[in-house]
C-alpha positions as CSV (number, residue, x, y, z in Angstrom):
1,X,-29.2,92.5,-7.9
2,X,-26.5,90.1,-6.6
3,X,-25.6,90.7,-3.0
4,X,-22.1,90.4,-1.4
5,X,-23.2,87.0,-0.1
6,X,-24.2,85.9,-3.7
7,X,-20.8,86.9,-5.0
8,X,-19.0,85.2,-2.2
9,X,-20.9,81.9,-2.6
10,X,-20.6,82.1,-6.4
11,X,-16.8,82.2,-6.0
12,X,-16.9,79.0,-3.9
13,X,-19.3,77.0,-6.1
14,X,-22.4,77.7,-4.0
15,X,-21.2,76.6,-0.6
16,X,-18.8,78.0,2.0
17,X,-17.6,77.5,5.6
18,X,-19.2,79.6,8.3
19,X,-15.8,80.9,9.4
20,X,-15.0,82.0,5.9
21,X,-18.3,83.8,5.5
22,X,-17.9,85.6,8.9
23,X,-14.4,86.6,8.0
24,X,-15.6,88.1,4.7
25,X,-18.9,89.8,5.9
26,X,-18.9,89.8,9.7
27,X,-20.7,87.6,12.2
28,X,-23.7,90.0,12.6
29,X,-24.4,90.0,8.8
30,X,-24.1,86.2,8.4
31,X,-26.2,85.4,11.5
32,X,-28.8,87.8,10.1
33,X,-28.9,85.9,6.8
34,X,-29.3,82.7,8.7
35,X,-32.2,84.0,10.9
36,X,-34.0,85.4,7.8
37,X,-33.5,81.9,6.1
38,X,-31.4,83.4,3.3
39,X,-28.6,81.1,4.3
40,X,-28.8,77.6,5.7
41,X,-26.5,74.9,7.0
42,X,-26.1,71.9,4.7
43,X,-23.7,70.0,7.0
44,X,-21.9,71.2,10.1
45,X,-19.9,74.4,9.3
46,X,-20.9,74.3,5.6
47,X,-23.6,76.8,4.4
48,X,-25.4,77.5,1.2
49,X,-28.6,79.2,-0.1
50,X,-31.7,77.2,0.9
51,X,-32.7,76.8,-2.7
52,X,-29.4,75.2,-3.5
53,X,-29.4,72.6,-0.8
54,X,-30.8,69.8,-2.9
55,X,-28.2,70.4,-5.7
56,X,-25.9,67.3,-5.7
57,X,-22.8,69.4,-6.4
58,X,-23.5,71.7,-3.6
59,X,-24.2,68.9,-1.1
60,X,-21.0,67.1,-2.2
61,X,-18.9,70.2,-1.7
62,X,-20.6,70.9,1.6
63,X,-19.7,67.4,2.8
64,X,-16.0,67.8,1.9
65,X,-15.9,71.2,3.7
66,X,-17.7,69.8,6.7
67,X,-15.3,66.9,7.1
68,X,-12.3,69.1,6.6
69,X,-8.7,68.3,5.8
70,X,-7.6,66.5,2.6
71,X,-11.0,65.0,1.9
72,X,-12.7,63.9,-1.3
73,X,-16.0,62.4,-2.4
74,X,-15.6,58.6,-2.8
75,X,-17.3,55.3,-3.1
76,X,-21.0,55.3,-4.1
77,X,-21.1,59.1,-4.1
78,X,-18.2,59.3,-6.5
79,X,-19.7,56.7,-8.8
80,X,-22.7,59.0,-9.3
81,X,-20.4,61.9,-10.1
82,X,-18.5,59.8,-12.6
83,X,-21.9,58.8,-14.2
84,X,-21.3,55.1,-13.4
85,X,-24.0,52.6,-12.2
86,X,-24.4,53.2,-8.5
87,X,-26.7,51.7,-5.8
88,X,-29.3,53.8,-4.2
89,X,-27.8,55.6,-1.2
90,X,-28.7,59.1,-0.2
91,X,-25.8,59.4,2.2
92,X,-22.6,61.1,1.0
93,X,-19.4,59.1,1.2
94,X,-16.1,61.0,1.9
95,X,-12.6,59.7,2.1
96,X,-9.9,61.2,4.4
97,X,-6.4,60.4,5.4
98,X,-6.2,58.0,8.3
99,X,-4.0,60.5,10.1
100,X,-6.5,63.3,10.0
101,X,-9.5,63.7,12.4
102,X,-12.7,64.4,10.6
103,X,-14.5,67.3,12.1
104,X,-18.0,66.3,11.2
105,X,-20.5,63.7,12.5
106,X,-23.7,63.6,10.6
107,X,-26.2,60.8,9.8
108,X,-26.0,61.6,6.1
109,X,-22.2,61.5,6.0
110,X,-20.1,58.3,5.8
111,X,-16.4,58.9,6.4
112,X,-13.8,56.4,5.0
113,X,-10.2,56.4,6.1
114,X,-7.1,55.6,4.0
115,X,-3.4,55.5,4.6
116,X,-2.8,56.6,1.0
117,X,-2.8,60.1,-0.3
118,X,-6.4,61.1,-1.2
119,X,-5.3,61.9,-4.8
120,X,-8.3,64.0,-5.5
121,X,-9.2,65.1,-9.0
122,X,-12.1,67.1,-10.6
123,X,-11.8,70.4,-8.8
124,X,-10.2,68.6,-5.8
125,X,-13.5,67.1,-4.9
126,X,-13.8,63.5,-6.1
127,X,-11.4,60.5,-5.6
128,X,-10.1,58.9,-8.7
129,X,-12.4,56.4,-10.4
130,X,-10.3,53.4,-9.5
131,X,-10.3,54.4,-5.8
132,X,-14.0,55.2,-5.9
133,X,-14.7,51.8,-7.4
134,X,-12.7,50.0,-4.8
135,X,-14.4,51.7,-1.9
136,X,-17.9,51.1,-3.4
137,X,-16.9,47.5,-3.9
138,X,-16.0,47.1,-0.2
139,X,-19.4,48.4,0.7
140,X,-21.0,45.1,-0.4
141,X,-24.5,46.3,-0.6
142,X,-25.4,44.7,-4.0
143,X,-25.4,41.2,-5.5
144,X,-22.5,40.1,-7.8
145,X,-23.5,41.4,-11.2
146,X,-24.7,44.8,-9.9
147,X,-21.6,45.1,-7.8
148,X,-19.3,44.5,-10.8
149,X,-21.3,46.8,-13.1
150,X,-19.6,50.1,-12.3
151,X,-16.1,48.7,-12.8
152,X,-17.0,47.0,-16.0
153,X,-18.7,50.1,-17.3
154,X,-15.8,52.4,-16.3
155,X,-13.1,50.3,-17.9
156,X,-15.1,49.6,-21.1
157,X,-15.7,53.4,-21.4
158,X,-12.0,54.0,-21.1
159,X,-12.3,56.3,-18.1
160,X,-10.7,53.8,-15.6
161,X,-7.7,51.5,-16.0
162,X,-8.0,47.8,-15.1
163,X,-4.3,47.8,-14.1
164,X,-4.7,50.8,-11.8
165,X,-7.8,49.2,-10.3
166,X,-5.7,46.1,-9.6
167,X,-3.0,48.3,-8.1
168,X,-5.5,50.1,-5.8
169,X,-6.9,46.7,-4.6
170,X,-3.4,45.3,-4.0
171,X,-2.6,48.2,-1.7
172,X,-5.8,47.9,0.2
173,X,-4.7,44.9,2.2
174,X,-7.6,44.9,4.7
175,X,-10.3,45.7,2.2
176,X,-13.4,43.5,2.3
177,X,-13.7,41.5,-0.9
178,X,-10.2,42.3,-2.0
179,X,-9.5,38.9,-3.6
180,X,-12.8,39.1,-5.7
181,X,-11.9,42.7,-6.8
182,X,-8.4,41.5,-7.9
183,X,-10.0,38.7,-9.9
184,X,-12.4,41.1,-11.6
185,X,-9.5,43.5,-12.4
186,X,-7.6,40.6,-14.0
187,X,-10.7,39.6,-16.1
188,X,-11.1,43.2,-17.3
189,X,-7.4,43.5,-18.1
190,X,-7.6,40.3,-20.1
191,X,-10.4,41.7,-22.3
192,X,-13.7,41.0,-20.6
193,X,-16.1,43.9,-21.5
194,X,-19.5,42.7,-20.1
195,X,-21.1,40.6,-17.4
196,X,-21.9,38.0,-20.1
197,X,-18.3,37.7,-21.2
198,X,-17.2,37.2,-17.6
199,X,-19.7,34.5,-17.1
200,X,-18.6,32.9,-20.4
201,X,-14.9,33.0,-19.6
202,X,-15.2,31.8,-16.0
203,X,-18.2,29.4,-16.1
204,X,-18.5,28.1,-19.6
205,X,-15.2,28.1,-21.5
206,X,-12.7,27.5,-18.6
207,X,-12.5,23.8,-19.3
208,X,-9.9,21.6,-21.1
209,X,-10.1,22.0,-24.9
210,X,-11.7,25.4,-24.8
211,X,-9.1,27.4,-22.8
212,X,-6.6,29.6,-24.5
213,X,-8.9,31.6,-26.8
214,X,-7.8,35.2,-27.5
215,X,-10.2,37.7,-26.0
216,X,-11.3,40.8,-27.9
217,X,-9.0,40.0,-30.8
218,X,-8.9,42.7,-33.4
219,X,-9.3,41.5,-37.0
220,X,-9.2,43.7,-40.2
221,X,-11.3,43.0,-43.2
222,X,-10.4,45.5,-45.9
223,X,-10.9,48.9,-44.4
224,X,-13.0,47.6,-41.5
225,X,-11.9,46.4,-38.1
226,X,-13.8,44.0,-35.9
227,X,-13.2,42.7,-32.4
228,X,-14.0,39.1,-31.7
229,X,-15.3,38.2,-28.2
230,X,-13.4,34.9,-28.3
231,X,-11.1,33.8,-31.1
232,X,-9.3,30.4,-31.6
233,X,-6.7,31.8,-34.0
234,X,-5.3,28.4,-35.2
235,X,-8.7,27.3,-36.4
236,X,-10.0,30.8,-37.4
237,X,-13.1,30.3,-35.2
238,X,-14.8,33.2,-33.6
239,X,-17.2,32.7,-30.7
240,X,-19.6,35.7,-30.1
241,X,-21.4,36.0,-26.8
242,X,-24.6,37.8,-27.7
243,X,-26.2,39.8,-24.8
244,X,-29.9,39.8,-24.6
245,X,-30.2,43.6,-24.8
246,X,-27.6,44.6,-27.4
247,X,-28.3,41.9,-29.9
248,X,-32.1,41.9,-29.5
249,X,-33.0,44.4,-32.3
250,X,-33.5,43.5,-35.9
251,X,-31.1,46.3,-36.8
252,X,-28.3,44.8,-34.7
253,X,-29.1,41.4,-36.1
254,X,-28.6,42.7,-39.7
255,X,-25.2,44.2,-38.6
256,X,-24.2,40.9,-37.1
257,X,-25.0,39.0,-40.3
258,X,-22.9,41.5,-42.4
259,X,-20.0,41.3,-39.9
260,X,-20.0,37.5,-40.0
261,X,-20.1,37.5,-43.8
262,X,-17.2,39.9,-43.9
263,X,-15.1,37.7,-41.6
264,X,-16.0,34.6,-43.7
265,X,-14.3,36.2,-46.7
266,X,-11.0,35.9,-44.9
267,X,-11.6,32.4,-43.6
268,X,-13.2,33.0,-40.2
269,X,-16.2,31.0,-39.1
270,X,-18.4,32.6,-36.4
271,X,-20.5,30.8,-33.7
272,X,-23.0,32.9,-31.9
273,X,-24.3,31.9,-28.5
274,X,-27.3,33.7,-27.0
275,X,-27.5,35.0,-23.4
276,X,-30.3,32.5,-22.7
277,X,-28.4,29.5,-24.0
278,X,-25.2,30.5,-22.2
279,X,-27.1,30.7,-18.9
280,X,-29.3,27.6,-19.3
281,X,-27.3,25.1,-21.5
282,X,-23.6,25.3,-20.5
283,X,-22.9,21.7,-21.4
284,X,-24.5,22.1,-24.8
285,X,-22.6,25.3,-25.5
286,X,-19.3,23.6,-24.7
287,X,-20.1,20.5,-26.7
288,X,-21.1,22.5,-29.8
289,X,-18.0,24.7,-29.7
290,X,-15.7,21.7,-29.2
291,X,-17.2,19.9,-32.2
292,X,-16.9,22.9,-34.5
293,X,-13.4,23.6,-33.2
294,X,-12.3,20.0,-33.9
295,X,-13.7,20.2,-37.4
296,X,-12.0,23.5,-38.1
297,X,-8.7,22.2,-36.9
298,X,-8.9,19.0,-39.0
299,X,-9.6,21.3,-42.0
300,X,-6.6,23.6,-41.2
301,X,-4.3,20.9,-40.0
302,X,-4.9,17.7,-42.0
303,X,-4.0,14.6,-40.1
304,X,-4.8,16.2,-36.7
305,X,-7.6,14.7,-34.6
306,X,-8.6,18.3,-33.9
307,X,-9.2,17.6,-30.3
308,X,-5.9,18.8,-28.7
309,X,-6.1,20.9,-25.6
310,X,-5.0,24.5,-26.1
311,X,-5.1,25.4,-22.4
312,X,-1.3,25.9,-22.3
313,X,-1.3,28.6,-25.0
């Protein structure tokens, strides 16, 4: 049979402040539950059933209650709640207004301060994805590709906005790594959807003669729509950057062939560059794309040398 304590905790998602419990049931009753190990402290002032202490949601809510004020789960902890790639960190990260005074000090709690409104969402518990991404970025515990992964994944999934991520970074004037985060937000806003595409755009194709390609260009062939990683519209040349995981299966290989054939029916030629070659043969990739691009332009624009720079487009 559910007890009064069970009903009380159920109404507050499994965790409640000590003062709230005492007000509802009396100090003697609550202290009795604690002595009999039917109630335990998760963080200072925040209590739950012992068998619920390892529940991630209960621990997050206990952290917010313990810190007090207008607090929200943020950073690495929020990334996990948003089901985004997150580094291993058993501590719980909480954000509070810079003007408030967090009540709690605990080794498993990391408190971040902000001058901005907390703007909590998801049952007033978790900071927005863009703010969570910015705080996790400032943590700097991971190498470049792993550090960028949550933001890339969130924007690609459509749950976070590259423009809002840029706005958050612009407001965070003293944030560590702010310039790099702004650069990443700009790349995501311009159409980059993977670590490989970021590498391609910044380290392979950002040279005279290859700049100016449209990114993630949508092309319709009959009833089907396709998106091109990089497209030189004037030459109808598509350059696809094939990741080692997504394009490794025979099934995906067959889909790529059908896609390239469909695009060819409306005049598009496709060049595919593998992950391995993009990483190990940058000069060769540039040289081959430049040659094909020049040939396509001579075909589309007779009398042209085909070698003009499109970097100003």
